[in-house]
C-alpha positions in Angstrom: 0.0 0.0 0.0 3.0 2.2 0.5 2.7 5.9 -0.2 -1.1 5.7 -0.5 -1.3 5.4 3.3 0.3 8.8 3.7 -1.8 12.0 3.4 -1.7 13.5 -0.1 -0.8 17.1 -0.8 -3.7 18.7 -2.6 -7.0 20.0 -1.3 -10.2 19.2 -3.2 -11.5 22.2 -5.1 -14.6 23.9 -4.0 -17.0 22.7 -6.7 -15.9 19.0 -6.3 -16.3 19.3 -2.5 -19.8 20.6 -2.9 -21.0 17.9 -5.3 -23.4 15.2 -4.2 -23.3 11.8 -5.9 -26.4 10.8 -7.8 -27.5 7.4 -6.5 -29.3 6.6 -9.8 -26.0 6.1 -11.6 -24.3 4.3 -8.8 -23.2 1.2 -10.6 -20.0 -0.9 -10.3 -18.7 0.8 -13.5 -19.5 4.3 -12.2 -17.9 3.6 -8.8 -14.7 2.6 -10.6 -14.8 5.6 -13.0 -14.7 8.3 -10.3 -12.1 6.6 -8.1 -8.6 8.1 -8.1 -9.6 11.4 -9.6 -8.5 13.7 -6.8 -6.4 14.0 -3.6 -6.9 15.5 -0.3 -4.9 17.0 2.6 -6.6 16.1 5.8 -4.5 18.3 8.0 -5.1 21.4 5.9 -8.9 20.8 5.9 -9.1 20.2 9.7 -6.9 23.2 10.4 -9.8 25.3 9.2 -12.0 23.8 11.9 -9.6 23.5 14.8 -6.0 24.9 14.7 -3.4 22.2 14.5 -1.6 23.5 17.6 -4.7 23.4 19.8 -4.1 21.9 23.2 -6.8 19.7 24.8 -8.0 16.3 25.8 -10.9 14.1 24.6 -12.3 10.8 25.8 -13.4 8.6 22.9 -15.3 5.2 22.8 -15.8 3.2 19.6 -16.4 -0.3 18.3 -13.2 -1.2 16.6 -11.5 -4.3 15.1 -11.3 -7.5 17.2 -9.7 -10.9 16.7 -12.2 -11.8 14.0 -11.1 -8.8 11.8 -8.3 -9.1 9.2 -4.9 -7.8 10.1 -5.2 -5.1 7.5 -8.0 -3.5 9.5 -5.9 -3.5 12.7 -3.1 -1.8 10.7 -5.4 0.9 9.4 -6.5 1.8 13.0 -2.8 1.9 14.1 -2.0 4.2 11.1 -5.0 6.4 12.0 -3.7 7.0 15.6 -0.2 7.6 14.3 -1.5 10.2 11.8 -3.7 11.8 14.4 -0.8 12.3 16.8 1.3 13.8 14.1 -1.5 16.2 13.0 -2.8 17.2 16.5 0.2 16.4 18.8 -1.2 18.5 21.6 -4.7 16.9 21.9 -4.6 13.8 24.1 -7.2 11.1 23.2 -8.2 8.5 25.8 -9.6 5.9 23.4 -11.5 2.7 24.4 -12.2 0.0 21.8 -15.3 -1.7 23.1 -17.0 -4.8 21.8 -20.3 -4.5 19.9 -22.3 -6.6 22.3 -21.0 -4.7 25.4 -20.8 -1.1 24.3 -24.4 0.0 24.2 -25.3 -1.0 27.8 -22.0 0.5 29.0 -22.8 3.7 27.2 -26.3 3.8 28.6 -25.1 3.4 32.1 -22.3 6.0 31.6 -24.6 8.6 30.1 -27.1 8.1 32.9 -24.4 8.6 35.5 -23.0 11.7 33.7 -19.8 9.7 32.9 -20.2 9.3 29.1 -17.2 9.8 26.8 -16.9 13.2 25.1 -17.0 11.5 21.6 -18.4 8.1 20.6 -18.5 6.4 17.2 -21.6 4.2 17.3 -23.3 1.8 14.9 -25.9 3.6 12.9 -28.8 2.2 15.0 -27.7 3.5 18.4 -27.4 7.3 18.3 -31.0 8.2 18.1 -31.7 6.7 21.5 -29.2 9.1 23.1 -30.4 12.1 21.0 -34.0 11.4 22.1 -32.9 11.5 25.8 -31.1 14.8 25.3 -27.7 13.2 25.9 -26.0 14.4 22.7 -24.8 17.7 21.5 -26.0 19.0 18.1 -23.5 18.1 15.5 -23.6 18.4 11.7 -20.9 18.2 9.0 -20.7 22.0 8.6 -19.6 22.2 12.3 -16.3 20.6 11.4 -15.9 22.2 7.9 -17.6 19.7 5.7 -20.8 19.8 3.5 -23.9 17.7 4.4 -24.4 17.3 0.6 -21.3 15.0 0.6 -22.9 12.5 2.8 -25.6 10.0 1.8 -29.2 11.2 2.4 -30.0 7.9 4.1 -27.0 8.4 6.4 -28.0 11.9 7.3 -31.5 10.7 8.0 -30.0 8.3 10.6 -28.5 11.3 12.6 -31.6 13.5 12.3 -34.3 13.7 15.0 -36.9 16.3 15.7 -35.5 18.6 13.0 -32.0 18.6 14.3 -28.8 16.8 13.5 -27.0 14.9 16.2 -23.9 13.3 14.5 -21.9 12.8 11.3 -21.6 9.6 9.3 -18.2 8.0 9.4 -18.8 5.1 7.1 -21.6 3.5 5.3 -22.1 0.1 3.7 -24.6 -2.3 2.3 -24.0 -6.0 2.3 -24.0 -8.4 -0.6 -25.0 -12.0 -1.2 -22.1 -14.5 -1.2 -22.2 -18.0 -2.5 -19.9 -21.0 -2.9 -19.9 -21.8 -6.7 -18.4 -25.2 -6.0 -21.3 -26.3 -3.7 -23.8 -24.8 -6.2 -22.3 -27.1 -8.9 -22.4 -30.1 -6.6 -26.1 -29.4 -6.0 -26.9 -29.1 -9.7 -27.3 -25.3 -9.6 -25.7 -22.8 -12.0 -22.4 -22.0 -10.2 -22.2 -18.5 -11.6 -25.8 -17.5 -10.9 -27.1 -16.3 -7.5 -30.7 -16.7 -6.5 -32.5 -13.6 -7.6 -35.4 -13.8 -5.1 -35.9 -14.8 -1.5 -38.2 -17.6 -2.7 -35.3 -18.9 -4.8 -33.0 -18.8 -1.7 -35.4 -21.1 0.1 -35.5 -23.4 -2.9 -31.7 -23.4 -3.4 -31.1 -24.0 0.3 -33.3 -27.0 0.2 -31.8 -28.4 -3.0 -28.3 -28.0 -1.6 -29.1 -29.8 1.6 -30.9 -32.6 -0.2 -28.2 -33.1 -2.9 -25.0 -32.5 -0.9 -25.9 -32.9 2.8 -24.4 -29.4 3.3 -26.1 -26.4 4.8 -27.6 -24.1 2.2 -28.2 -20.6 3.7 -26.4 -19.2 6.6 -29.4 -18.1 8.7 -28.7 -15.8 11.6 -31.4 -15.4 14.4 -29.6 -14.6 17.6 -31.2 -12.2 20.1 -29.4 -8.9 21.0 -26.9 -9.3 18.2 -26.9 -6.6 15.4 -26.2 -9.2 12.7 -29.7 -10.6 13.0 -31.7 -7.5 11.8 -29.0 -6.6 9.2 -29.7 -10.0 7.5 -33.4 -10.4 8.2 -34.7 -6.9 7.4 -33.7 -6.9 3.7 -36.1 -9.9 3.4 -38.8 -8.1 5.3 -38.6 -5.0 3.2 -38.2 -7.0 0.0 -41.5 -8.8 0.8 -43.3 -5.6 1.6 -43.1 -5.4 5.4 -41.2 -3.3 7.8 -40.6 -2.6 11.5 -42.1 0.9 11.3 -42.7 2.7 8.0 -39.0 3.1 7.3 -39.3 1.5 3.9 -41.9 4.0 2.7 -41.0 6.9 0.4 -41.7 9.5 3.2 -41.4 7.7 6.5 -42.9 9.3 9.6 -41.6 6.5 11.9 -45.0 6.5 13.6 -46.7 3.8 11.6 -46.1 0.2 12.7 -45.6 -2.1 9.7 -44.3 -5.2 11.5 -47.7 -6.8 11.3 -47.9 -6.5 7.5 -48.2 -9.6 5.3 -44.7 -9.0 4.0 -43.3 -9.6 7.5 -45.2 -12.8 7.7 -43.8 -14.0 4.4 -40.3 -13.2 5.6 -40.7 -15.1 8.8 -42.3 -18.0 6.9 -39.2 -18.1 4.7 -37.0 -18.5 7.8 -39.4 -21.1 9.2 -39.3 -23.1 6.0 -35.5 -23.2 5.9 -34.9 -23.9 9.6 -37.9 -26.1 10.6 -39.4 -27.6 7.5 -36.3 -28.2 5.3 -33.6 -28.2 8.0 -31.4 -26.7 5.3 -29.5 -24.1 7.5 -26.9 -24.5 10.2 -28.4 -26.0 13.4 -26.6 -23.2 15.3 -28.8 -20.5 13.6 -30.5 -19.4 16.8 -27.2 -18.5 18.4 -25.3 -17.4 15.3 -23.9 -13.9 14.9 -22.6 -14.5 11.4 -19.0 -15.0 12.8 -20.0 -18.6 13.5 -20.9 -19.1 9.8 -17.3 -18.4 8.8 -16.0 -21.8 9.9 -18.5 -24.0 8.0 -18.3 -21.7 5.0 -14.5 -22.0 4.9 -14.8 -25.7 5.5 -17.0 -26.0 2.4 -20.0 -27.0 4.5 -22.1 -23.9 4.0 -23.2 -22.5 0.6 -24.8 -19.0 1.0 -24.3 -16.1 3.4 -25.0 -12.4 3.5 -21.9 -10.4 4.4 -19.8 -7.4 3.8 -17.1 -7.1 1.2 -14.7 -7.7 4.1 -15.9 -11.3 4.3 -13.6 -12.1 1.3 -10.6 -10.5 3.0 -11.5 -12.3 6.2 -11.8 -15.7 4.5 -8.6 -15.1 2.5 -6.7 -14.1 5.7 -7.9 -17.3 7.5 -7.1 -19.5 4.5 -3.6 -18.1 4.4 -3.1 -18.9 8.1 -4.1 -22.6 7.6 -1.5 -25.2 6.9 -1.1 -28.3 4.7 -4.2 -29.9 3.2 -6.4 -27.5 5.3 -4.9 -24.6 3.5 -5.4 -26.1 0.1 -9.1 -26.8 0.9 -9.7 -23.4 2.3 -8.1 -21.7 -0.7 -10.3 -23.7 -2.9 -13.4 -22.3 -1.1 -12.0 -18.7 -1.3 -11.5 -19.2 -5.1 -15.1 -20.4 -5.3 -16.6 -17.3 -3.5 -19.0 -15.2 -5.6 -20.7 -12.0 -4.8 -24.1 -10.7 -6.1 -26.9 -8.4 -5.2 -29.2 -9.1 -2.2 -32.2 -11.1 -3.5 -35.5 -9.4 -4.1 -38.8 -10.1 -2.5 -42.3 -9.7 -4.0 -42.1 -5.9 -3.4 -38.6 -4.8 -4.1 -34.8 -5.4 -3.7 -33.6 -3.9 -0.4 -30.7 -4.0 1.9 -29.9 -2.4 5.3 -28.1 1.0 4.9 -25.6 0.4 7.6 -22.5 2.0 9.0 -21.5 4.1 11.9 -21.9 7.7 13.0 -19.8 9.8 15.3 -21.4 11.8 18.1 -20.4 14.4 20.7 -22.2 14.0 24.0 -24.0 16.7 25.9 -21.6 18.5 28.3 -24.1 17.6 31.1 -23.6 13.9 30.5 -19.8 13.6 30.2 -17.3 13.0 33.0 -15.5 16.3 33.7 -15.6 19.2 31.3 -16.2 18.7 27.6 -13.5 20.2 25.5 -15.7 21.0 22.4 -12.8 22.1 20.2 -10.7 18.9 20.9 -13.8 16.9 20.2 -14.5 18.6 16.9 -10.9 18.1 15.9 -11.2 14.4 16.3 -14.5 14.3 14.5 -13.1 16.3 11.6 -10.2 14.0 11.3 -12.2 10.8 11.2 -15.0 12.0 9.0 -12.9 13.5 6.2 -12.5 11.7 2.9 -9.1 10.3 3.8 -9.9 8.5 7.1 -13.5 7.7 6.4 -12.1 5.7 3.5 -9.1 4.2 5.2 -10.9 3.1 8.4 -13.5 1.5 6.2 -10.9 -0.2 4.1 -12.0 -3.8 4.3 -15.4 -3.6 5.9 -17.4 -0.6 4.7 -17.3 2.6 2.5 -16.4 6.2 3.3 -19.3 8.1 4.9 -17.9 11.3 3.3 -18.7 10.6 -0.4 -15.7 12.6 -1.5 -13.7 9.6 -0.4 -15.0 7.7 -3.4 -13.0 10.0 -5.6 -9.7 9.5 -3.9 -6.7 7.3 -4.8 -7.3 5.3 -1.7 -10.7 4.2 -3.0 -9.1 3.3 -6.3 -6.7 1.1 -4.5 -9.5 -0.5 -2.5 -11.3 -1.3 -5.7 -8.2 -2.8 -7.2 -7.4 -5.0 -4.2 -10.7 -5.9 -2.6 -12.6 -8.4 -4.6 -16.3 -7.7 -5.1 -16.2 -4.3 -3.5 -17.7 -2.7 -6.6 -20.7 -5.1 -6.4 -21.5 -4.5 -2.8 -21.0 -0.8 -3.2 -23.5 -0.7 -6.0 -26.2 -1.9 -3.5 -26.0 1.5 -1.7 -29.0 3.0 -3.7 -31.1 0.0 -2.5 -30.2 0.7 1.1 -32.8 1.5 3.8 -31.6 2.8 7.2 -33.2 1.6 10.4 -35.7 4.0 11.9 -33.8 6.8 13.6 -35.9 6.7 16.7 -34.9 5.9 20.3 -36.8 2.6 20.2 -34.8 1.2 17.3 -32.3 -0.8 19.3 -35.0 -2.5 21.3 -37.1 -3.2 18.1 -34.3 -4.4 15.9 -32.0 -6.2 18.4 -34.6 -7.7 20.8 -38.2 -7.7 19.5 -37.5 -8.8 15.9 -35.0 -11.6 16.9 -37.4 -12.8 19.6 -40.1 -12.9 16.9 -37.9 -15.2 14.9 -37.0 -17.3 17.9 -40.7 -17.8 18.8 -41.5 -19.0 15.3 -38.3 -21.1 14.7 -38.6 -22.9 18.1 -42.4 -23.4 17.3 -43.3 -21.7 20.6 -45.7 -19.8 18.4 -47.0 -20.1 14.8 -45.5 -17.7 12.3 -48.6 -15.6 12.4 -48.7 -15.6 16.2 -45.0 -14.6 16.4 -45.6 -11.7 14.1 -48.7 -10.6 16.0 -46.8 -10.8 19.3 -44.0 -8.7 17.9 -46.5 -6.1 16.6 -48.1 -5.9 20.0 -44.7 -5.4 21.6 -43.6 -2.7 19.2 -46.8 -0.8 19.7 -46.5 -1.0 23.5 -42.9 0.1 23.3 -43.8 3.2 21.2 -46.8 4.0 23.5 -44.6 3.7 26.6 -41.9 6.0 25.3 
């Protein structure tokens, strides 16, 4: 990667910086055509927001790479902190990398006790809860020298509540559909053609199980794990359902859609694969997707929904294997194919995911909030350089100017299938930016699935139960 990891020397011109990218032409070819057209000087840009010699201190919490992430992602974070210290040598950052499954509750407790960090980068679903409780400071791209037009509308929607903006997108992604062409061929399926609809996913999964004895689709249904709604909601939206009305053209987030027939169809698809056909891993009820990596790499699982980073992760794991295990794993990696998320009866949809960075309310942090130091850190991570580099293997830059940089070009040249998954961005739907979203998406919806898949309830009863819980939650808040 060499010199590309160092900051470049030119600043984007005004007209380019003000442009917004048209999602209608967002194809793999278009993504490639704009990459590498410009360079950017992060220090020069952030100096306009906060002087580079500013002295201060900031506490920062984030969900960063763990042992499951490829080594390259760890390196990018190390490079980020080295570049930060060089750019703002007099701002001390007390950073904590917390696990996804632990951070939300820790942050809730900290904010309630007025001991929250000054700055936190949170998964896209979480920030609205703290905004609704008055625990965040208002924060928009213009506050750190950027233009809101250079961030995806869906991403900006995720940081907007009650007519105000409470954060800035750091990275955004949509997942893609991954299949093992070798297993498809074993099962008598076209190895180069993904299922185009969710109904076909159910059919393919059954055929794979019957013909090969291997698991077809990598179903994920664990409660209180973000991977569950990220993989289930595209099916719900595709079939015409929703949690609230987030899939509508002009959502109000006040209408409850979870009881719609489209949701019933989606849960029925899961039921058919897990209970009727037994064509998915038996561990589906406790899977967080990480658990699907072993059977996929062992050539025992045919289809999963995952990020572009899944290829890098699998390649990394295959390279670490030895002997015949390595040979077998590399064969699976070579058989990996990426395609668009399947469509339902209503549309093709995918979760518009990612992360946002927030500055907490001074009343809810421990000690005094140094707003200038906080803004410097926010500026540094949300610019086109680091919103691209920190998203290197797992996401895409939240600042769309990042797509025009040489770093994006190198990503496209080195990360297989990135252009395919990136082209799904226009089909992305963000989770409802309301305080109740984490409870709905991480608890109520997975519990709905568990109730149906364990046959504690019928599919219809499970959906009706979830609808009742969502309405009660909204009324209670």
